[in-house]
MIVEX-479767 format. One record per atom (N, C-alpha, C): x, y, z; residue in three letters. Coordinates in pm, whole numbers, plus 50000, padded with zeros to 5 digits. Last residue first. Example, Ala and Ser with C-alpha at 12.3 -4.5 7.8 and 13.67 -1.06 7.14 Angstrom:
512854977550708SER
513674989450714SER
512905000350787SER
513194943150780ALA
512304955050780ALA
513204967050780ALA
END
This chain:
506304897349931LEU
506484905450045LEU
505524911750117LEU
506104883749641ASP
505544881349801ASP
505734884649912ASP
507174903149505SER
506074900149485SER
505484896449650SER
510324904049436TYR
509414907149577TYR
508054906149552TYR
510024905349190GLU
511304894849259GLU
510684894149388GLU
509304923049057ASP
508814909349076ASP
508654902049154ASP
510154954249245SER
510824938749103SER
509584933249157SER
509284980049375CYS
511244975449347CYS
510824964349230CYS
506294970449533SER
507194978449407SER
508714982949283SER
506924955849675SER
506644948749605SER
506684958849484SER
507024975049946LEU
508644969049825LEU
508324962649732LEU
504945003449838PRO
505544987149948PRO
506814982649832PRO
506675038949944LEU
506195022449824LEU
505975010049934LEU
505715063150079GLN
506535055150108GLN
505665042749981GLN
505985100149924TRP
504955083349943TRP
505885075349948TRP
506285126749956VAL
506815118449999VAL
506325105850038VAL
505735160549830GLU
504895150749883GLU
505925136949820GLU
505455196149806ILE
506325180749811ILE
505385173449823ILE
505005222349545ARG
504175213249655ARG
504945201449655ARG
506075255049563VAL
505935240049512VAL
505645228549617VAL
505095286749341HIS
505635277249468HIS
505885263649444HIS
504205313749285HIS
505005309049268HIS
505315297549404HIS
500735318349235THR
502105324149292THR
502855311949288THR
498355308549066ARG
498255321349106ARG
499975327249182ARG
499645283748836GLY
499415287148972GLY
499205300149004GLY
499995256648593LEU
499345269348672LEU
498645271648800LEU
502515233548733ARG
500475237248673ARG
500805252948666ARG
504765206248603LYS
504415220348632LYS
502595224048598LYS
506595179848807SER
505115188548702SER
504715202848743SER
508275151348851SER
508195163848822SER
507325171548734SER
508945123049118VAL
508465130349001VAL
508225144148989VAL
510545097949104ALA
510875111949131ALA
510445117849023ALA
510975065049264ASP
510555072449200ASP
510365086249198ASP
512825054249450LEU
512715043749327LEU
512105052349226LEU
514825067249705THR
513805070849602THR
513835065049479THR
516915050149802SER
515775049149870SER
514555054149779SER
519015070549730SER
519085051649684SER
517925049349743SER
519185095849808ASP
518395093449717ASP
518405079549639ASP
518165089250170ASP
519135094050093ASP
518575088449905ASP
516385101550443VAL
516785085950390VAL
517305097850259VAL
515775118250630GLY
516835110050659GLY
516615096950555GLY
514275146150552ILE
513625126650655ILE
514485118550668ILE
516265162950494MET
515665164350634MET
514395156250665MET
517815152650298GLU
518605152750425GLU
517475154950530GLU
515885147550086GLY
516225137650171GLY
517245134050274GLY
514995177550085VAL
514105169150160VAL
514985151250183VAL
517605179449914VAL
516955192450095VAL
515965177850173VAL
517625165849675ASP
518875164249799ASP
518175168549955ASP
515415175749553GLU
515705160149640GLU
516725160849713GLU
516285200149560LEU
515335197749603LEU
515885183849681LEU
518425191149361LEU
518655204649497LEU
517415201049563LEU
516805186249172LYS
518145173249212LYS
518085186449341LYS
515245203049012ARG
514555188949097ARG
515715183449153ARG
515175216648809MET
514955226648916MET
515255215149026MET
515065204948532ASN
516655207948606ASN
516425216548748ASN
512635197548560SER
513255183448592SER
515275192748605SER
511195218448493VAL
511185217948624VAL
512105207948650VAL
512205246348261ASP
512225234348303ASP
512185229548471ASP
509985268948107LYS
510845267048216LYS
510865245448268LYS
509295281747878ARG
510955273547871ARG
511025275148017ARG
506215287447846LYS
507375292647883LYS
508095283647879LYS
503975271947610PHE
504645277047772PHE
505645280647710PHE
502785279347319ARG
502255285647400ARG
503065276847577ARG
506145300547087ARG
505375284147190ARG
504545286347288ARG
505505323046842VAL
506055315746999VAL
505215308047039VAL
506375314246518PRO
505205309546626PRO
506445312446767PRO
509335323746362ALA
508665314946399ALA
507535317146548ALA
510475348446393GLY
510315346146283GLY
508725335246338GLY
512725351146585THR
513405348746514THR
512345341046347THR
510995364046761LYS
512385372846710LYS
512905367546581LYS
507565353946719GLY
508785357846806GLY
509915362546696GLY
504055355646583PRO
505525354346531PRO
506915363746621PRO
502555337546810ARG
502005351446727ARG
503935350046681ARG
501185316046965GLY
501355320646823GLY
501815331846754GLY
501595342547217GLN
501865326647227GLN
500985331247064GLN
502365363847420ASN
502545360347251ASN
502085348147188ASN
502705351647635LYS
501685360447651LYS
501505363047542LYS
503345319447760ASN
503405326547666ASN
502405340047662ASN
502205302348104PHE
501935302847972PHE
503105319147900PHE
503285302948337LEU
503045291148275LEU
503035295048142LEU
503185321048549ASP
503575329648472ASP
504275312348374ASP
502255313548820PRO
501465318848725PRO
501945322148619PRO
503095278248916MET
503835292948807MET
503015301148744MET
503975251549056TYR
502725260449018TYR
503595274149010TYR
505565218949060HIS
505655236449054HIS
505005242749003HIS
505455195849254VAL
504735198049130VAL
504765214549158VAL
507015163849311PHE
506995180349299PHE
506625188049185PHE
507315134049500ARG
506595145449383ARG
506955156749436ARG
509225108349529VAL
508805120649564VAL
508365126749470VAL
508405074949680GLN
508315083749523GLN
508455094949571GLN
510765046349856TYR
509945064149817TYR
509525066249724TYR
511205016350016PRO
511505026049859PRO
510295040449895PRO
512735013550300MET
512075017150253MET
512345024050128MET
515245025850447ASP
515295005050390ASP
514095005750344ASP
514945042350568PRO
516145042050493PRO
515595030650453PRO
512335053950731ASP
513155043750758ASP
513985039250600ASP
512345089450840LEU
511855076550774LEU
512665067750786LEU
512145104251122PRO
512845099751071PRO
512115087950980PRO
509205117151274ALA
510265111051333ALA
510765105851171ALA
508265152451324THR
508045141751287THR
509155133051281THR
508225176151406ARG
507615168051514ARG
507765153751424ARG
508605197151218ILE
509705195451327ILE
508845179651420ILE
508285200350962TRP
508375184550984TRP
509035183751105TRP
507715223450897GLU
506875220750840GLU
506855201450912GLU
510795237151013GLN
509225241151026GLN
508155233151008GLN
511995219450796SER
512255222050973SER
510805223251022SER
511305234750590LEU
510865220350582LEU
510975216250724LEU
512475262050606ASP
510995259450564ASP
510295246350635ASP
515265258250627ALA
514435258150725ALA
513105258650713ALA
515835246450384ARG
516395231050505ARG
515255240450610ARG
515375261950189VAL
514035253450179VAL
514675247950332VAL
517085282650253ARG
516465282950326ARG
515115272650297ARG
519765265050212ASN
519205268850360ASN
518195277550381ASN
518915265649945ALA
518925250549998ALA
518955253850180ALA
519265289849891PHE
517475287949859PHE
518345269949958PHE
522345294549924ALA
520955303250011ALA
519805292750008ALA
523575275749771GLU
523465272449854GLU
522205279449963GLU
522915284249514GLY
522325276949505GLY
522605272549683GLY
524515313449558GLU
522525315849507GLU
522195296349527GLU
526215303949549LYS
526065310649661LYS
524345312849666LYS
527145272649382THR
527175286749401THR
526755292049542THR
528895241249463MET
527775247949466MET
527455265849476MET
530835227649248VAL
530795238949380VAL
529595243449343VAL
533435202649094ARG
531645211949048ARG
531395216949218ARG
536855205748965THR
535745200949033THR
534395209349032THR
538995209748815GLY
537825201348726GLY
536415197948834GLY
540335226548984HIS
540785212348945HIS
540115204048890HIS
538465246249126TYR
539685242449071TYR
539875226949090TYR
534765247849012GLY
536305248249055GLY
537275247848967GLY
531915259548834ASN
533475247548820ASN
534195256348967ASN
529145258548997ARG
529675266848924ARG
530965254448913ARG
525575255149031TYR
527185251349010TYR
527735256648936TYR
522875267948983LEU
523235259549103LEU
524925257749181LEU
522075275048752HIS
522865283648862HIS
523295276848963HIS
521895247048626ASN
522475261148573ASN
523125268948652ASN
519645240648761SER
520615233948748SER
521915244448702SER
517415271248865THR
518185258948781THR
518985251048807THR
516285274449189PRO
517135279449061PRO
517435266049000PRO
512725272549319PRO
514325267149336PRO
514905274149160PRO
511405298549474VAL
511245290949298VAL
512615281649332VAL
508995291749730ARG
510215296649669ARG
510775287749547ARG
507235283449898TYR
506845295449843TYR
508315303149777TYR
506135249049968ILE
507465259949954ILE
507355269149872ILE
504005223550174VAL
504545235750017VAL
505885247050083VAL
504355192050216ALA
504705204950225ALA
504725211750110ALA
504195154750377GLU
503925168350253GLU
504155187950299GLU
504835122850415ARG
505855135250427ARG
504685145750252ARG
503695102350345VAL
504495099550488VAL
504705118350526VAL
501125087150182LEU
501975094850183LEU
502775100250326LEU
501995048850066VAL
501305059650212VAL
502095071650208VAL
500485021849935THR
501675036349918THR
501085044849993THR
500814986450016MET
500315000549963MET
500775014449964MET
END
C-alpha cells in the first residue's frame, strides 16, 4: 500500500541546475552562493513543517513528487511571430527537471533518507496564482521494487 508520509508547500522558486553549480579548482563542481542560500531557506522551511516527525525508514522505497505552480506558465504572445519569425510557443521554457535535484537532496536530508531509497521522482508544472512547490513523499510497498519481491 502506498502511504503519504510527508507533505509541504514551499513558496520559493528553485534555481535551475545551471545556476546551482560552478566550476571549481581542478575540474570540481562547487555549489554557487545562490544554490547554498536556496538550500538553506528550504531546510528552514521544511524543518518548521516537519518539526515533530520521526525520520523515515531508509530501507523502504519512496516516491517524491514535486508540483511546481507558476503564474507565468504560458507565454503572453503565444502563436504570434517571435524574434526569429517562428511562432511563440504556448508554454514558457521552464524546465522543472533542472529544478528538481537540489530539492531532492534537501528533502532527503530532512527526512533522513538518501536518494538510493527514492524509486520514483516526479516533477510536474501547473498554472498557479503564485510561485510555489508542493512536495509529497510517498512510502511505496516493497513489491514496487520488482516482481521478485511480490511475495513480501
